[in-house]
C-alpha positions in Angstrom: 111.6 79.5 99.9 114.5 81.9 99.6 117.4 81.0 101.8 116.3 83.5 104.4 113.2 85.7 104.0 113.5 89.4 104.6 112.9 90.1 108.3 111.5 93.2 109.9 111.0 93.7 113.7 108.1 96.0 114.5 107.2 97.3 118.0 103.6 96.8 119.1 101.8 99.6 120.8 99.6 99.4 123.9 96.7 100.7 121.8 96.9 97.8 119.4 95.1 95.6 121.9 91.4 95.2 122.1 89.0 94.5 125.0 90.1 90.8 125.0 93.7 91.8 125.7 95.1 90.6 122.4 96.2 92.5 119.3 93.1 93.4 117.4 92.7 91.8 113.9 92.7 95.3 112.2 96.1 95.9 113.6 97.5 93.0 111.7 96.7 94.8 108.4 98.6 97.8 109.8 101.6 95.7 110.7 101.6 94.2 107.2 101.4 97.7 105.7 104.4 98.9 107.8 106.4 95.8 106.8 105.7 96.5 103.1 106.8 100.1 103.4 110.0 99.2 105.2 110.8 96.4 102.9 110.1 98.5 99.8 112.4 101.2 101.1 115.3 98.7 101.8 114.8 96.6 98.7 114.5 99.4 96.2 116.6 102.2 97.8 119.7 99.9 97.9 119.2 98.8 94.3 119.9 101.9 92.3 116.9 101.0 90.0 115.6 104.3 88.8 112.0 103.2 88.3 111.5 101.4 91.6 111.3 103.8 94.5 108.4 105.7 92.9 106.7 102.7 91.3 103.0 103.3 91.8 101.3 100.2 93.3 97.9 99.5 94.8 96.9 96.8 97.2 94.4 94.6 95.2 93.9 91.8 97.7 94.9 90.7 101.1 94.4 87.5 103.0 95.3 86.9 106.7 95.1 83.6 108.5 95.1 84.1 112.3 97.1 81.2 113.7 97.4 82.2 117.4 96.5 85.3 119.5 99.2 87.9 119.6 99.6 89.7 122.9 101.2 93.1 123.6 104.8 92.9 124.9 107.9 95.1 125.0 109.7 92.9 122.5 108.8 93.6 118.8 107.0 91.2 116.6 109.0 89.7 113.8 107.6 89.8 110.3 109.2 87.6 107.6 108.5 88.6 104.0 109.1 87.1 100.6 107.6 87.3 97.1 105.7 84.1 96.2 104.4 85.2 92.8 105.4 87.8 90.2 103.0 88.3 87.3 102.9 90.6 84.4 101.2 93.5 86.2 101.0 92.3 89.8 103.0 90.5 92.5 102.4 89.0 95.9 104.1 89.5 99.2 104.0 86.5 101.6 104.4 87.0 105.3 104.8 85.2 108.6 104.1 87.3 111.7 105.7 85.9 114.9 106.4 86.8 118.5 109.9 87.5 119.5 110.3 83.9 120.6 109.1 82.5 117.3 105.4 81.6 117.9 103.6 82.2 114.6 100.6 84.5 115.1 99.5 84.9 111.5 100.2 84.0 107.9 99.3 86.5 105.2 99.5 87.4 101.5 99.0 90.7 99.8 98.6 91.2 96.0 99.9 94.5 94.7 99.1 95.8 91.3 101.3 98.2 89.4 99.3 101.1 87.9 99.8 103.8 85.3 99.4 107.0 87.3 98.0 108.9 84.3 95.2 106.4 83.6 94.8 104.6 86.9 94.9 101.3 85.0 97.1 98.3 85.6 100.6 98.5 84.0 103.4 96.1 83.4 106.0 95.7 86.2 109.2 97.4 84.9 112.2 95.1 84.4 114.3 96.8 87.1 111.6 96.3 89.6 110.9 92.7 88.5 114.6 91.9 89.0 114.5 93.2 92.6 111.3 91.3 93.4 112.9 88.1 92.0 115.7 88.5 94.6 113.1 87.9 97.3 111.2 85.1 95.5 110.0 82.2 97.7 107.3 79.6 98.1 103.6 80.0 98.3 102.2 81.1 101.7 101.4 77.8 103.6 97.8 78.7 104.4 95.5 76.0 105.8 92.8 75.8 103.1 89.2 75.8 104.1 88.1 73.6 101.2 
């Protein structure tokens, strides 16, 4: 793992809860999306890499392991992010979602694929973007495997 994963605090909304009074599982995907957007902005805006802020990517796969219920509170949730894999045309984000006091609520991984906007087909990760992603490299997401 990198010395310290990139950390983002995101405020929950009252409407994120479901009838069982915990944050609905669909909202976890939205929290991950918000974390990706914020991380992308910070990672690439500060870099000066010309190709990066507009690099077209699509989410190809997402896996979420729900570890413990997450309840609404006035303190934001903390999302730790890193990059466990960088391929030729795709890369993965790894995440830990935790309460403000450190209780892990979920582990997740998202695979993003770079695309060529003119063809819609996968494209190589530009070197400038690859270098930035490498700055956030870390270990695999420690999922509990079912098999």
